[in-house]
Each structure stands twice: as structure tokens, then as C-alpha cells.
N, C-alpha and C positions, 0 to 999 in steps of 0.2 A: 195192339191198340187199334180201334176203329179210326180211319180216317177221315176228316170230313169230307164231303160231297157238296157243290165243288172243292175243288184242291184251294187253299188258302189262297195263293194268288191271284187264282183266276177269280176268287170272289173278290178279292180286295180291288182289281183292277174294274170289275163289273161295278162294283159300288162307286167308285170314283169316275168311270168313264162316263156317267150320266150329269157330271159338272157342265153348267153353261154359264159362260162368264158374264151373260148378260141378265141370267137369275140371280147372280150372287148380289147379297147386301152391301148397302155403299160401305159398311164400315170395314167388310172383308177385301174389298177391292181395293179401300183405303192402305189396308194392312200390306199388300204386295207391294202398292208403291212406297210407302214408309221404310219398309223392311230392305227393298231394293235399293233405296237412297242410301241407306245406312251400310248394308253390308257390301256392296260394289262402290261408295264412296272411300270406306274406308283401305280398300286395296290400294290406293294410290299410296296412303300412309304407310301399307305394309311393306313396301317396296324398302323402306329406310333398316328394314331388319336384315342383316347379312344371310341369313339361311333361305328367306326369300329371294332376296338379290341376286345372290348366285345361282340358286335353282331356275328362277324365271329367265334370267340372261341365257341358260343353257337352251331352254325351251325355244327361247326366240332364236336363237342360232341354229340349232338342230333340228327342230321341226317345223320348219319353213314349208310354203307352198300350200296352206290350206286356204279355208276362207273365212276363220273367225281371228279375234280381236285379241292379244296380250296388254295387260293394262302397261301404259306407259311404254310400250315397245311398237307402236305404229299398228293400223287398221288392217283387217281381215288378212292379215301375213302366216297364221298359224293353222295347224292342226287343229280339228274341234277338240278331241281331246288334249292336246298340249295345252291351248288356250284355257280350259275348264280347269285342268292341274292348277296352271299357272293363276290364274284369276283366285282359285279359293284359297291358293297359299298365300297370296298378298292380303285378302281378306282376314284370314286367320291368324297373319303375320302380326298385323297391327294390334289383335287381339281386343278390339273394341266392338266385336260384331254382333251377332243375334245369340240367343241363348236360349234354350228349351227345358224346364227342368224335368218335364215327365220322360224325355226321352235320354236327359242328361248330354245332350249335343248340342250343334251350332247347324241346324238345318240348314239356312239360308247361304251358309257359306259352301255347300255342296249344290243344294237346287238352283241358286243364282246362276252361277257359272256356267252348269250343266247345262239349262234350260237357254241361256244366252248363246252358248256355242252352238248348242243343237237349232236354234232360230236363225243365225246367219247361213248355216249349212242351209236349212230349207229355204232361208230367202233368196239366196243365190241360186237355187233350184227350180222352186216353182212360185216364186213370188209370195204375196200377203196370201195369209190365211186366218182370218180373224180370230181373235179368242185364244189363239194356243198359247201364248206365254203367261196369261192370267191362269188360264187353266192349268198349265204346266207347272205354274209354281203352287197352286193351292194343292193339286193333288199331292204333290212332292211332299209336302210340309205333312200332310196328312196323314201320308203312308210313313212316314219317319215317326210320327208322334202315336202311330197304332203299332208300330212294330217296338218302338222301343219303350213307351208306357210299361206295359207287365215286364218287360227283360233287361232294362235297364241296371238296375239296382246287381242283379245275380251278374249279369256280365261285367262289371265292373268288378265284382267280388272273387272273379275268375281271373281277372288280370286283362282282359281285351277293354278295348276304348269303345263304347258306344257311339261317341262322336263321328267314328268312322265305318265302324258294324253295321250298323243301323241306314246311316246316311247314306251310303250308294245305293240302296232301294230306293228312296225317294229322289234320290238325283237320277237313275236309270229311269224311273218312270216320267219324271220331268222331262228329261231329253226323249224319251220315246213320243211323249205326247207333243212336244215342238216340233219334232222331225215328221209328225201326221202318219205314226204306226197304228197299226189296228190294233185292237182290245188283245187278240191273239198274241202279236208281235208284241206288244207290250208285257205280257206275261212271260215269255220266252227272254225277254230283256231282265226281267226279276231273276230269272233261273241262270242266267248267264252272269250277272251282276254279283252274284251269290259265289264266283270264284275270285272274286276282287274282295270281298268281306274280310277285312283284317283291320290290326290297330292293336298295339298291345301297350300296356301302362310302363312298361318298365323305365322309359326316359324319365319320367316321373321320380323314380328313386334315383335315378343314375346322375340326374343332374344336367341332362345333355339337351340338345334342342331339335332333335328328329322328329318329337312328338306333333311340332308345327304341320310335318308333310302328311300325317294322316287322314286328315278330310281331302288334302288336294289329292291324293291317290284313289281316294272314294271317289272323286269327282272324275279324274281321268276315267277307273274303271266304269263308272256311271254312262258316259256317253260313250266309250267303246261297245258297251253292252247293247247300248240301245242300237247303235250302227249296224252291229253283227246282226241284230234280229230283224231289224228292218231287211239286211242282205241274206235272210233265211237260215241263219244258225239258230238252231233249237235247244232246248232245255227242259228239264223236270219243272211240272207246273207244280210239284209237293216239295219244292226246296226248303221251304220254309218249315214243314211241321213233318216233314218225311222222315225216315229212318237216317241217323248221323245226317239230320239236315242242319240248317242255321239256328233253328233254339235247340239242338239237342248239343250242337257243337258250343256255342256261344253261351247259352243260359243255364244248360245243365239238364233240360227237358222242354216238353211241350209247353208253352204258355197258352194263355186265354187271350186271343186277340179279340179286338171289339169290332165286330163285323154291324152295327146299327148308322142308319144313313145319317150323316153329317148334319146337325142342327145349327140353323142359321145364329149368329154371333158366336158359334163354339167350335169354329174350324181351328184347327192347331197354328193355322200361321197367326191367329188373333192371340194366341196364346205364347207366344216367342214373346221375349223380352229382349229391347236394344241396350246395349251396353254404355253406359256414359263414361265409367271411370276405368281406367287403363290396370285391370287385374282381373281374374276370374270371376266368372258369373256367380259361383254360389259367394263371393265377397261382395257384391252391388250393393243389397241392402244394407251391410254393416258400415260401406262406407258412407252409404248416402243418412244413415242415422248419426254416424258419427259428426257428419257436417251440419247435421241439424242441430244436434247437442250441443257443438262446437264448445266442448273443455277445453281449457289451456293445459297444452302436453305438461306442462311442469307440475301443474295439480292433480294429476291422473295418477292414482294410488296402482289401480288394476282395471282391465276391463275383461270381461267374461261375454263370450258370443256364443250363445246357444242355436246350433243349426239342426236341421232335418237331418236324418242319417244318410241321405246319399251325397248331402252337402257337406257336413262335417267330416264323413269319412273317405271322401275323395282324396285321391292320392294328392300332397303335398299341401292341402288347405290348411292343415294344423300346425304347420312348420313354424318354431318359433325364432330359429337361429340355424347358424351354418348354411348362410346362403353363399354357395358357390357358383351358382350361375344366375343369368336373368330369367331362368325359366323358374326355379326355385321360389324367386322373389314374385315373379308374377303369379304363380298358384296359392301363396301365403296369405291368409286375412291375418296375422299378425302383423306381416310387412305392410300389407294395404291399410292396417289401422293407423301404424306407426306413421305413413306417409301423410294419413289425411290428418293426423293428432299434430304433427310437428310442424308441415307446409300446408297445408289446408288443402290439399289437392293431388290428385296422380295424373303424372305425366312422363315422357319418357325419360326426362331429366333424373326421376327418383332412381332411375333403376341401374344409372351409370356407375356407382360406387357402393357396393354392398356392403361393405364394412365399416360403414359410418357409424361412428360409436354411439351419436346420438339417436340415430333412427333405431338401432338395434337394443339400445337401451328401453326404448318405448316397447318394442316388439316383444321383449322380453317379460311385458307386465300384462299381455294379451294371452288369454287363454280362448280354445275352441272346445265346446262341450256337445255332445250328441243328445238329442232331445228327441225322443222316440213320437212325441205329441204332434210335432211340427212336420210340414210335408214341404217339399219342394225349396222355393226361395225363403219362405217364412223364417224369420231371424227375429231374436231377441238378444238385446244389447244392455247391459247393466255395467256402467261406469262409475268406479268408486274413488271418489275424490281423497285427498288427503286429508281432509276435514273430518271423514267418515260419511258424509252425503254421499247416496247414491243416485246416478240419473238413468233411469231405463226410458229404453226405447222399444217397440215393437212393428213389425212389418209382417205382411201375410204373406200368401205364395198367388192369390189370384190377380190381384193387382197391386204387385209391388211398388211402392212409390219413387225407385230408382231407373225404370225403363223411361227409355225417350219414346213417349205413346204418340206421337204427332210426326207428320212429316214436316211441319215447321219447327220444332224442335230438334230433328235430326239435321236439316240446312244450317239451323243457327250454329251447332255444336261442330257440325264439319267446318262452317266456315272459320269458325274459331281455333279448329285444331288443324287446318291447314296452314293458316297465318303463323300459329305456334311453329309450325315444321318448316316454315319458309316457302312453303307453296304460293303460288298464286290464288288468292280465295276465288275469283272469277270461274275457275277451274269448278266450282260446286254449282256456278249457274249453269253452266254446258252440261253436267250431270244431271239436274232437276229438269232440263228440256229433253235429255237423251230418256230417261225415266217415264217422262209424260207419253213421249211418242212412242215406246214400246208396249205401255199398259195398254194405253187406249187404242193405238192401232195396229200393233204387231210389229213396228218399224225398227229394227235394231239399228239402224244406220247412226242417226243421230248420239246412241249411247254409244256404238262403238267408237266414231270419232271423239266422244267424250273421254273415254278411258283409255283409248289406246294413244292420242297426243299427248 
């Protein structure tokens, strides 16, 4: 097979190296701030997840002596790779982070912690470098979208998890940009990151919890790859498309990656959606539609949920019974539908008792079907009532109604969720100030204090 010239990693880095934060449109910059608030804001909530609490405590105890901040464990006391791992894990562990249908991933969960940890290192070394954080975040999201879009479905079908396989590259590019690496070093960072591309879907089938760790390992590998590349370690520029490369291994063959310049208003970060409900990203639209329809649970005879192939066939989404773990319930559309119909909302209390007969009875009446005419988050919900009446609702992929689409909505939702979790809501105010400082001035100090305290 004839290889492209230049190599794919080189072409992608060159494409994104030209991004200048000052030239980005206001909606793109707003997306950076909005997503940073959500992804980093839910990290403190994620500390309540035992998987996150145990792993992050280990990082705080055994990876000290660095310049980066671990959420809830003090300011600038951990290694950069350890902090990226911990903060990514905390964000994903709450499960109300960002989601990106085209890459079947949570880009910000990897990109934001990687960029922040790298920026803390750079700040300690050489002071202020304007524009690094915004450029790092936009470029990282863009790379994940361009790699995952043509490969995510095939990768999932082969048993691998796109949310860690392809996000490691976006995280590595984000960390490299934040560190001030040259374009050549950025290419090498991608090559090195490939050695950490991993993540399998088995835990979803087994009902175990280690899947929360996959994006966190991606963030760790991402920062490590960038630091190694900056230190002189080199790798193959054809790691993506080359013989036995990333696409061959994870997608079954070379895929067509979009190399056209980014278009204003269509950056991948603007296509991410922020989850309001505590359930899988593929279920968000369904939950929102059921909230709008508001049928009394006692009057619901059946619910049919039609989803896109990548959503309906994602591991665990269609499960209707046998919830042996919190993970199985979090992924299940029928379980999420039962919570919304029976209790009117989804929060952590809904996952404490998985054998609730009333919830299970409702979940058993919900079916998930694949609709090849739907894409991404597009979802059609048909609720059949005991009277025979059918209530229908539809939602699209481009602008699904479920997403928290502004910083204001994110701040309001975080405040409500913090109060519900027994956290001081004023912590959100500190987070807002910190995100403002890092987005507008590349100064992570206030954000580190907000996260670490």
C-alpha cells in the first residue's frame, strides 16, 4: 500500500500547529471554558466513587514531589503524569463529563487534565506563555475527533474502547502544546503515545469497575509521551497508518482521516456534549425526552428507544435486567429510563439499590432497537400507554437537547450537584475564577487552588 506523504501524524500536527487562540471565534473559546468547567468541575464529585477514591489516594501518597495538582489532595504536589491520571479518573468516575458521539469517547476527560498538568510544569519552568492552554485543548479535541470519527465503530466491534485508544493521542498533543514542544516533538509524542493506546470492553460484559481507569491511563500515557518527546525520545511518524500501526491494530485497517483545515464553528470541541444526567452518554437524549414527555410510570405499557448503531450496540446499553453492579446500571438505557419515569431524575441515590423491584419492573418494559438511519446521539422514543396512546419524541445528533450548552447552565448544574453531594457550593465559584484565569491568561494557579483544596 502506498503511504501518504507526509506521514499522517506529521500532516495532522502541521494542520493544527497553525491554530492561533486569538483568531478563534468566540463560540470556540466559549466551548473551551464551558467544557473545562464541566470536566474539571465533576472531578470533585467523582471522588465519591470508590474506584477513584482508592486510586487517587495511591497517587497522592506515592507520586509526590512534582509540580502538578491532584483534585482534593493539595496544590502542586504530584508528578504531572500522576496528576493527569488522578484528575481524569475523578472526572470519568462521576460519569457526568463530556461526550463526543463521532469518536465514541470523552475527549475532555483526557485532554483537560493532560493540558493542565503539562501547563503547571511549563509554568513552573518558564513562566507565562500566552495561548498555550486554549490551543492545547482545541488541538487535542480536534485530533481525537479526526482519528476516532472514521475508526470508533470498527474499534468497538473489535472489543477495544475508543474512549482510551484514540484519546491518548489528543491528550499527548495537548500536553505537548502546553509544554511548548516543537511540531517535530509533537509528532514524536504521538508516536510514543501509541505504545500506551489501550482499553478493552471486557469489563462492561463482566460487570466490573476497572473501565473507569481506561481514560485515566490514557491521560497518564499522554503526559508521559509529551515529556519524553521533549526530552529527546523519538518514534515513527507513520505510527497511525503504517504497517501494524494503530489503525491496523485497533480498526482492522487504514481508515480515511480528514485532513481539511478546521472550519470556524465546526471545531470538534464544539461538537462535544455535556451530560446532565447520571448515565451513559448514549442514553442522555432518551432521558431528556422522557423528562419532557413526563408519562406517569404506572401508565406506561412499554417504551421503545431507537438509537444509532454505535449507540444501541455499545456494550451494556440495551441491558434490561440482571444488574449486578453499578457499572451495568450506569450503562443501561432501560435502567436510566426506569429512574427517570419512576423518580423524575437520575442521581447517585438511584444506583444504591440495584434490585429495587419497582425499578426493575419498569426497566423490563423498555427495549432498545438499532436504527441504521440514525447517527450519533439521534434518538427516537415511543412511549405506549396502558390506554394504547403512543407518545413520540425525536432528537437529533447535531444539536441534541440534552446537552448543557453554556457555561451558565454548567455552573448552575454543578452548584446543584455539589449541594446534593454535601459539598460546599462556593467551591464552584472558585472553579469559575480558576477556569477564567487559565483560559484568558494561561495561569493555572487559581484553578490549581480550586481543584486541590
